[in-house]
C-alpha positions in Angstrom: 101.4 92.7 133.9 99.5 95.4 135.5 100.3 96.3 138.9 96.9 95.8 140.0 96.7 92.2 138.8 99.9 91.4 140.4 98.6 93.1 143.9 95.6 90.5 143.9 97.8 87.9 145.1 98.6 89.8 148.2 96.9 91.1 151.3 97.7 94.9 151.6 97.7 96.2 154.9 97.6 100.0 154.1 95.7 102.3 151.8 97.8 103.5 148.9 96.7 105.6 145.8 98.6 104.4 142.8 98.8 104.7 139.2 97.9 101.2 137.5 101.3 101.0 135.6 102.6 98.2 133.6 105.1 96.3 135.5 108.3 95.0 133.5 109.5 92.7 136.3 109.7 91.5 139.9 113.1 92.0 141.9 114.2 91.7 145.3 117.8 92.4 145.0 118.5 96.2 144.4 121.5 95.6 142.0 119.1 93.4 139.9 116.3 96.1 140.0 115.6 97.7 136.6 112.9 100.5 135.4 109.5 99.5 135.8 110.1 96.8 138.3 108.2 95.9 141.4 110.6 95.6 144.1 110.2 93.5 147.2 112.0 94.1 150.3 112.8 90.8 152.2 114.6 90.3 155.3 117.4 87.7 155.2 119.5 86.3 157.9 122.4 88.7 157.3 120.7 91.8 155.7 117.5 93.4 155.1 116.3 94.6 151.7 114.7 97.6 153.3 118.1 99.3 153.6 118.3 99.1 149.7 115.1 100.4 148.8 116.6 104.0 147.8 119.0 102.2 145.6 116.3 100.2 143.9 114.4 103.9 143.4 117.3 105.4 141.9 117.4 102.2 139.5 114.0 103.2 138.3 111.8 100.6 140.1 107.8 101.8 139.9 106.6 100.5 143.5 107.7 98.4 146.4 106.3 95.9 148.6 107.4 96.3 152.2 106.8 95.1 155.7 107.7 98.5 157.1 106.9 101.9 155.3 110.1 103.7 154.6 110.4 107.5 154.8 111.5 109.7 152.0 110.5 107.3 149.1 108.7 108.7 146.1 107.0 105.4 144.8 103.9 103.5 146.2 104.8 101.3 149.3 102.5 98.4 149.7 102.7 97.1 153.3 102.5 93.4 153.8 102.9 91.2 157.0 105.5 89.0 155.6 107.4 90.2 152.4 109.0 86.7 151.8 105.5 85.1 151.4 104.7 88.1 149.1 107.6 87.5 146.9 106.7 83.8 146.6 102.9 84.8 145.5 104.1 87.6 143.3 106.7 85.3 141.5 103.9 82.6 141.2 101.5 85.1 139.4 103.9 87.0 137.3 105.3 83.8 135.6 101.6 82.4 135.1 101.9 79.4 137.7 104.5 77.2 136.0 104.5 74.3 138.3 100.9 73.7 137.3 102.3 73.0 133.8 104.9 70.6 135.0 104.9 67.0 136.7 106.6 68.1 140.0 108.5 65.9 142.5 109.7 67.6 145.7 112.4 65.6 147.5 113.3 66.4 151.3 115.5 64.6 153.9 118.2 65.2 156.2 120.5 62.9 154.0 120.2 61.8 150.5 118.2 64.5 148.7 120.7 65.0 146.2 121.4 61.5 145.1 117.6 60.7 145.3 116.9 63.6 143.0 119.8 62.6 140.6 118.6 58.8 140.7 114.9 59.8 139.8 116.0 62.3 137.4 118.3 59.5 135.6 115.0 57.1 135.4 112.8 59.7 133.8 115.4 60.3 131.2 115.9 57.0 130.5 112.2 56.9 129.7 112.8 59.5 127.0 111.3 62.3 129.1 112.5 66.2 128.9 113.4 66.5 132.4 114.6 69.6 134.7 116.4 69.1 138.0 116.7 71.6 140.8 119.1 71.1 143.7 122.4 71.6 145.5 124.7 70.7 142.6 123.0 72.3 139.7 119.9 73.5 137.9 119.0 71.4 134.9 116.7 72.7 132.1 116.5 70.0 129.6 120.2 69.8 128.1 121.3 73.2 129.7 122.8 73.2 133.2 124.0 75.8 135.3 125.6 75.6 138.9 123.4 76.1 141.8 123.6 78.9 144.4 121.4 77.5 146.9 119.8 74.1 147.4 116.4 75.6 146.8 116.5 78.9 144.9 114.7 82.1 146.2 111.1 82.0 145.5 111.3 84.5 142.7 114.1 82.7 141.0 112.6 79.3 141.4 109.3 80.5 139.4 111.8 81.9 136.8 113.7 78.4 136.5 110.2 76.8 136.1 108.8 79.0 133.6 112.1 78.6 131.7 111.5 74.8 131.7 108.0 75.4 130.4 109.3 77.2 127.7 111.9 74.5 127.0 109.4 72.0 126.8 110.5 70.1 129.9 107.6 67.8 131.2 109.1 66.3 134.4 110.8 68.4 137.3 112.8 66.8 140.0 113.7 69.2 143.0 115.5 69.1 146.3 113.5 71.0 148.8 115.6 72.3 151.8 114.5 73.3 155.5 115.3 76.7 155.1 113.3 76.8 151.7 110.0 75.5 153.3 110.6 78.1 156.4 111.6 80.9 154.2 108.6 80.5 151.6 111.0 79.8 148.7 108.5 76.9 147.5 105.4 78.4 148.4 102.9 78.0 145.8 104.6 75.4 144.1 102.2 72.5 143.0 103.6 69.1 143.7 102.4 66.0 142.2 104.9 63.8 144.3 106.5 64.8 147.6 108.9 62.4 149.6 110.5 62.6 153.0 113.0 59.8 153.4 114.7 60.5 156.7 115.3 63.0 159.4 118.0 63.4 161.7 119.5 66.3 163.9 120.9 68.8 161.4 120.5 72.7 160.9 119.6 73.2 164.8 121.3 76.7 164.8 119.4 77.9 161.8 116.0 76.7 163.0 116.5 77.1 166.8 115.6 73.4 167.9 115.2 70.2 166.2 111.4 70.3 166.7 111.3 73.4 164.5 113.5 71.7 162.0 111.2 68.8 161.8 108.2 71.2 161.7 109.4 73.0 158.7 110.8 69.7 157.0 107.5 67.9 157.3 105.4 70.9 156.1 106.2 69.6 152.5 104.2 66.3 153.5 101.6 67.9 155.6 100.7 70.6 153.2 100.6 68.3 150.2 97.2 68.3 148.2 94.9 65.2 148.0 95.9 65.1 144.2 99.4 64.2 145.0 101.3 61.2 146.3 103.6 61.2 149.4 106.3 58.7 149.6 107.2 58.1 153.2 109.8 55.6 155.1 108.5 53.3 157.7 112.1 52.5 158.9 112.2 56.3 159.7 110.0 57.3 162.9 109.7 60.7 161.9 108.9 60.1 158.4 106.4 57.3 159.3 104.8 59.6 161.8 103.5 61.7 158.9 101.3 58.9 157.3 98.0 60.1 158.9 99.1 63.8 158.8 98.7 64.6 155.1 95.9 64.6 152.4 98.1 63.2 149.8 98.1 59.3 148.6 100.7 57.8 150.8 103.0 55.3 149.5 105.1 53.7 152.4 108.0 51.8 152.0 110.6 49.9 154.2 113.7 47.8 154.2 113.0 46.7 157.6 109.2 47.0 157.7 107.1 45.1 155.3 103.7 47.0 156.6 103.4 49.3 153.7 103.0 49.1 150.0 106.7 48.4 149.1 109.2 46.2 150.9 112.9 45.5 150.0 113.7 41.9 150.6 116.7 39.5 149.9 119.1 42.6 150.5 122.9 41.6 149.8 125.5 44.4 150.7 128.5 42.0 150.9 130.2 44.2 148.2 129.1 47.5 149.2 126.8 47.8 146.3 123.4 46.5 146.8 121.4 43.8 145.3 117.9 43.3 146.4 114.3 42.7 145.5 111.7 45.5 145.1 108.4 44.0 146.4 104.9 45.7 145.7 102.8 44.4 148.5 99.3 46.2 147.7 97.8 47.5 144.7 98.9 51.0 144.0 96.4 52.9 141.6 97.9 56.0 140.0 95.2 56.6 137.8 92.5 54.7 135.8 95.2 53.8 133.2 98.0 53.2 135.4 97.7 50.4 138.2 100.4 48.1 139.8 99.1 44.9 141.3 101.5 43.0 143.9 104.5 41.6 142.0 108.4 41.9 142.5 111.6 42.6 140.4 115.4 42.5 141.1 117.4 45.7 141.3 121.1 46.1 141.3 122.7 49.2 142.1 125.9 50.7 140.6 126.4 53.0 143.7 127.5 51.6 147.1 125.9 52.1 150.5 122.8 51.3 152.5 121.6 54.7 152.2 121.4 54.2 148.3 119.0 51.5 149.0 116.5 53.9 150.6 117.5 56.5 148.0 116.9 54.0 145.1 113.4 52.8 146.6 112.1 56.3 146.5 113.6 56.9 143.1 111.8 53.6 141.7 108.5 54.6 143.2 108.9 58.0 141.6 109.5 56.1 138.3 106.6 53.9 138.7 104.2 56.8 139.4 105.4 58.5 136.3 104.8 55.1 134.3 108.5 54.4 133.5 109.0 50.6 132.5 110.5 48.3 135.0 113.5 47.4 132.6 114.2 51.1 132.2 114.4 51.6 136.0 116.7 48.4 136.4 118.9 49.7 133.8 119.3 53.0 135.1 119.9 52.2 138.6 122.7 49.4 137.5 124.6 52.2 135.4 124.0 55.2 137.8 127.4 56.1 139.1 126.2 58.4 141.9 126.8 62.0 143.1 130.5 63.1 144.3 131.1 62.3 148.1 128.2 60.3 148.8 129.6 57.0 149.7 131.9 57.2 146.6 134.3 54.4 145.8 137.6 56.1 144.7 139.6 53.0 144.8 139.1 49.3 144.4 142.2 47.4 144.3 144.3 45.7 147.0 142.2 47.9 149.5 139.4 50.1 149.1 138.8 53.7 149.6 135.4 55.4 150.2 134.9 59.1 150.2 131.8 60.3 152.3 130.5 63.7 153.5 129.8 62.3 157.1 127.8 65.3 157.8 125.6 64.4 160.9 124.5 61.4 163.0 121.9 60.5 160.5 124.6 60.4 157.8 127.2 58.7 159.9 124.8 56.0 160.9 123.9 54.9 157.3 127.5 54.9 156.4 128.5 53.1 159.3 125.9 50.4 158.9 126.8 50.0 155.3 130.3 49.5 156.2 129.2 46.9 158.8 127.7 44.8 155.8 130.9 45.1 153.9 133.7 42.3 153.8 136.9 43.8 154.8 140.0 43.1 156.9 140.5 46.3 158.9 139.1 49.6 158.7 141.0 52.8 158.9 138.9 56.1 159.4 140.3 59.5 158.3 137.9 62.1 159.6 137.8 65.8 158.9 136.3 67.7 162.2 133.5 69.9 161.3 134.5 73.5 161.4 132.1 76.5 162.5 129.2 74.2 163.7 130.0 74.2 167.3 131.0 71.9 170.2 127.4 70.2 170.1 127.7 69.2 166.6 131.0 67.8 166.8 130.2 66.0 170.2 127.2 64.3 168.6 129.2 63.2 165.4 131.8 61.8 168.0 129.1 59.9 169.9 127.7 58.4 166.7 131.2 57.3 165.8 131.8 55.8 169.2 128.6 53.8 168.9 129.8 52.1 165.9 133.5 51.7 166.8 133.3 48.6 168.7 131.1 46.9 166.0 133.5 47.7 163.3 136.6 47.0 165.3 137.7 50.7 165.1 140.1 51.4 167.9 142.0 54.2 166.5 141.0 57.4 164.3 143.0 59.7 162.3 141.6 63.1 162.5 142.4 66.4 161.0 141.6 70.2 161.3 142.2 70.4 157.3 143.9 74.0 158.2 144.9 74.8 154.7 142.0 73.4 152.9 138.9 75.1 154.5 138.0 78.7 154.4 137.3 80.9 157.4 133.6 80.1 157.5 134.7 76.3 158.1 137.7 76.6 160.2 137.9 74.1 163.2 137.9 76.2 166.7 139.6 74.7 169.6 136.3 74.2 171.3 135.0 71.7 168.5 138.2 69.9 168.8 138.2 69.5 172.5 134.5 68.4 172.2 135.6 65.7 169.7 138.5 64.5 171.6 136.6 64.3 174.9 134.2 61.8 173.5 136.9 59.7 172.0 139.0 59.9 175.2 136.1 58.7 177.4 135.3 55.9 174.8 139.1 54.8 174.8 139.5 55.5 171.2 143.0 56.9 170.3 143.1 59.8 168.1 145.9 61.0 165.7 145.3 64.5 165.4 146.7 66.3 162.1 146.5 70.0 161.3 146.9 69.2 157.6 144.6 67.1 155.5 147.4 65.4 153.4 149.3 64.3 156.6 146.3 62.7 157.9 145.2 60.9 154.4 148.9 59.7 154.0 148.9 58.1 157.5 145.8 56.3 156.6 147.0 55.1 153.2 150.3 53.9 154.8 148.5 51.9 157.3 146.2 50.1 154.8 147.1 46.7 153.6 145.4 44.3 151.3 141.8 43.6 151.9 141.4 46.8 154.1 138.9 49.5 154.0 140.0 53.4 154.2 136.9 55.8 154.9 137.6 59.4 154.1 135.1 61.0 156.0 133.8 64.6 156.8 132.2 67.6 155.0 134.2 70.8 153.8 137.4 69.7 155.5 137.4 66.5 153.2 136.3 67.9 150.1 139.8 67.8 148.5 140.4 64.3 150.2 139.8 62.2 147.2 142.0 64.2 145.0 144.8 64.2 147.6 144.4 60.5 148.1 144.7 59.8 144.2 148.1 62.0 144.2 149.4 60.2 147.2 148.7 56.9 145.8 150.5 58.1 142.5 153.5 59.0 144.3 153.7 55.7 146.3 153.6 53.9 143.0 
């Protein structure tokens, strides 16, 4: 592609004389730069691409896009106000606008993005469609899968993957969209057919500076959606519901507690932890001239546990319906769907039950504890890995949320751990974080048995568990190895 053709997507702030070369590729990482590339200097949280422009030049790049002109550089430099936005535009045009050739669904939420995207993808696959999936766990291109490095790839990489999916005859793509991706222009230029925001709670405050900023970026996926798209919004979440009149998209609102939208969940049964409910369409939904859903209802049985799975499944069902998937295919998929690891995952169901959950933030803790509140059990044993390197505020808020549920669930003691040997330095629990957590528990009159090591904490929980009890292994990175440790301890106990 000619350099001049690529530059038509940018607003260049300086005047540059240049030879209209054939550009062989676009890159933003100097070690991936090759002869004939257009190199884009982007600024990240930890480093600045402008520092590596000389390395890129030594590797043979033909031109560079910069925010600040660099001295002693022999290639043309095109100055832009925001090089991240420029990278997104360049990737889009270089790969010939791949999202326009795909049925794109963008899913954002504080909790449940991964599970919802996997549910939706499974429903689309059941209908015989060739699908793509982009998210926290992996990137799926038809039958090919590679591990993910980011929840949402950098914009240039995202456009590359979408273009590869086009060439692989993928027709439908489901992708997680993180708040950082929205702030950093990683999804700029992606043309979505369906967008959804299921829930919002306090998370990534340090990254965005405030909760207000976090919600601003998160909600931009909905606010910026086109009039040709559909937006799926949750009436039971105040933040999601607040966007109903702030988008040009065709809104489909749903609720479990609310029956004011298009979709309602009724006859909800969570007694076993795995939900059964009736999915009720209250108002006519016109997808296009050939696909219209009039008011009716059908039963749903989930193969995965949790109240949050009800909300996730409702979004996935709506995505399936908007893509014309049959009711029977949707029902069968959700009954067979076994979930994503560490999202309210049953790891033992015998004399007592063990659930593994990542318990990341107050919103996640709320839906997990609310599901537990629906379940039948004798006594609850909570083994909690304190969050490391997230600061005292995060741990205080998590502790306060646990306390809120403690009396309802009969929880008078918590087994806590710092998981010293099972986390890296970026997740080490500081003394301040421990003090913050313990302070809340002490004021609430809840006893905490604190262990340095994860296996010791889990062993304590398992030894206390009796027939009919429920053990919850809760926490993020510090509890990642918890299920495997519990399985090994149970084997040894036998």
